[in-house]
N, C-alpha and C positions, 0 to 999 in steps of 0.2 A: 862652276859655280853652281848652288842645287838652285832648278828654278822650283815655284810656289805654284798651285793650281788652282783656279776659283775659275769663275765667273765673267767674263767679258757682258761690258754695257750693253752689247747687241742680245748674246741669249738670257740676260735679263730682263731687257725687253721684252725681246720671245714671249719670256715668264709672263711675264704681265697683261701684256696683249693675250694670251691664252687665257690666263687665270677672269679675266674682264669679260672676256668670248662665254663662257662659262659661267658665272651669278648672273652675266646679261637672259642666257638661257631659263636658266631655274627662278630668273622675277619673273617671267613673264606665267608660266606654269600656275604658278603659285598667289599673284596680284587675280586670275582667273579661281585659281581656288577660295580665294578672298571671297571676291564678289558672289561666285556663287553659294558659300555656305548663309549672305549676306541674303540673297534673294531665297534662298531658301527659311528662314530664320522668318523672313517680313509672310512669306508665305502663310507660316504655321498662324504666325502675329494676327495675319488677316482674319485665314481660321476662328482660332480664337475667338474675337472679334463677331462674328455670325454666331458663335454660338452665347456668347452671351446676352446678345441681342434677342436673340429666340429667347433665350433664361429668363432677359428682364418681361418677356410678353407673357410668358407664365403663371409672373409674381403681380404683375401690373392688371386689373377691371375696373373695367368703370361701377360705377356707380348703382344701385339699380336690380329689379326684381329680377332681373337680367344681363350677369356683367356679361362683357367683352373685352377683348381681352382689346391691347396697344403698345406701341410701341416709343420709344424714346425717340427724345427731341435733337437736334443736332448740337452740339459746345457750340457756343458762340464768343465766350469772352478769353478765353483760355485757361481758365482755373478746373479746367474737364470732367465741370459739372457740366448735365442736359440741362438745352437752354428755356426760356422763356415759353408759356402758352399765354392763351388769351382765349378763354372762354372752353378750353380744351384744345386745341386748334394751337400747333409750336407758330412760331412768330417766322422764323425760319427754314423752309425745308433741307435744306444744303446748310454745309456747317463743318465739322469736322467732331471725328468718332467722344463721343466723353463719358473718358477710358475712368474717370472719377466715378461716376456714377457708374458705369456697366463691372468696374473690376478688371479692366483690361492693361494690358500693354499702352502707356505714352507713345509712342512713335517704334517709327518703323526701325529698322535695323539702319538706318543713314542718319535718325535723330529728325526725320520731320513727322509728325503730325500725319494721322491716316485722315482725311476725307468718306464725309459721310452724309449720304444723300437720303431722303428718304419719301413717300409719297403721303400726302396729307392728311387720308382715308384711314388709313394705319395707324402715323400716328397723334387720333386726337384720342385726349386723354376722356372725352365727356359722350362717346359715339362708341369710341372702339370700331373693328375691321368683322366685315361680314362674312358669311361662302360666297358670297354674290359680288365682291369687292376686289379686283384687281389692280396694282399696279401702276402707273404712269410715265415708269423710265426705263428709257432704252440703250439697249446695248449693240451700239456697233464692231462693226471690223473695220471703218475706215469715214471718216466725216472730212467735208472740202468745205464746213460752212461752220463758225459754232454759233449764229444767229438763227436759224434756219435749219427745220429739220430737216436733214438730207441720208439719211438712214439706212431707207431701203434703195435698192435689193443689198442682202448681206446683213441682216439684220443677225445679230448671234443669239441676244434674250429679248424678246416683245414682254410690257408690260411690265416690268419686276416693281416692288413696291423700296428696295435696300440696294444701295449700293457703296463700297465700300473701296476706297485707290489711297494706295501708296504710288506716287510719284517718284519711284525705283532709284536709282544708282546716282542719274542725274541731279535730281531734286528740282527741276525746273517748276514755277507754280505754287511750288508747297512753301509751308507753313515750318519753321524750325522750332525747336524747343524752346528755345528762346525767344519765340515772337516773331522772329524775323521775318520777314518775306523776300522768300527768293528768289531770283531773275523768271520770268514769264518763257516761256516754251517757244519756240520759233514753228514746232510744226503744227497743222491743224488738228490732227490728232490727239498732238496731247493738248493744246490750248481746245480743246473741246473736254477734260478732264480736268482742267485747271479755270473751267470757267463758274463760279461758285454762282454765280447767277442762274445757272443753267435754262435758259431760253426758253429751252430745242428742248430740252429732260432726255439729252444723250450722252453718253458716255461709249468712248473708245474701250476697246480690252481685241488686242492680236499680238503677234509675234513679235519680241525685241528686232529689229532691223535697221539698216539706216539706208538702204536701198530704199525701202519703201515708202521713207521719208524724206524727200528732196530736202527740205527746207529746216533740217533736225533728225535726230535718233530716235523713234520712240522708245521705251523702255519703263512705261509706269505699269503695275498690278495692280489689277481689278477684278471683285469679288462680288458678288449679288449673290442676296436671294426672293428667290421666287416667290410667288402668292400661296401655294400650293404646297411646297417648301414648307412653310411657313403653317399653315393649317394642317399640317400632317403631321409635324410637329408637336404643335400647340393643342388641337380640337386633332386628333389621331381618329376618335370612334364615331362621334357623330358631325363636323366638321365645328365648323366657328357658329355659334346661335348668331 
């Protein structure tokens, strides 16, 4: 009697297990690559937003004999245009990047709006900003209290006029492109960036880490523009009047 050759059920099961392990091993690096690409895309979007804000100041000046540049107001209603003013002053110093006004991307790589905060003196369309003006926003490497200033020691950057925030891969504290508010972050470091009232005018910028954030992982991406950077780009020869 002639015997037919073939795989036994045990052999097939072993092959399936090996294939599953190989696929699982490939999936992890692929996932990490996708996340790294999204982070790079968002950092590029933030950098482009910075350039657009500087470009806005180059083309928007106060009226009168001594024109002075000023910055846009944060978006409030989700339509992408800059927010309202009262006698030149932004009604809200923090909100979302006015992407329509600036002609930039509307969201980060995870489909969430970018937060934009600005110091009043730099966004006042009736007075503009001067050589002597400095920002009032602080960038910290950690925060334990979202309602009180606790940025020292360890300031990353002090007295900056413009801050931009992406809430990163987890999106905690963000508002997505559909207008839905995502879950609030658990850690104080991420809660500081999601604090749209900015009582203490502080933001946190640090390396992504779970070990240093007991209440949750920190993965926000934060960029800012200093007063010197603004003046150096907008009024390079003699400073802003």
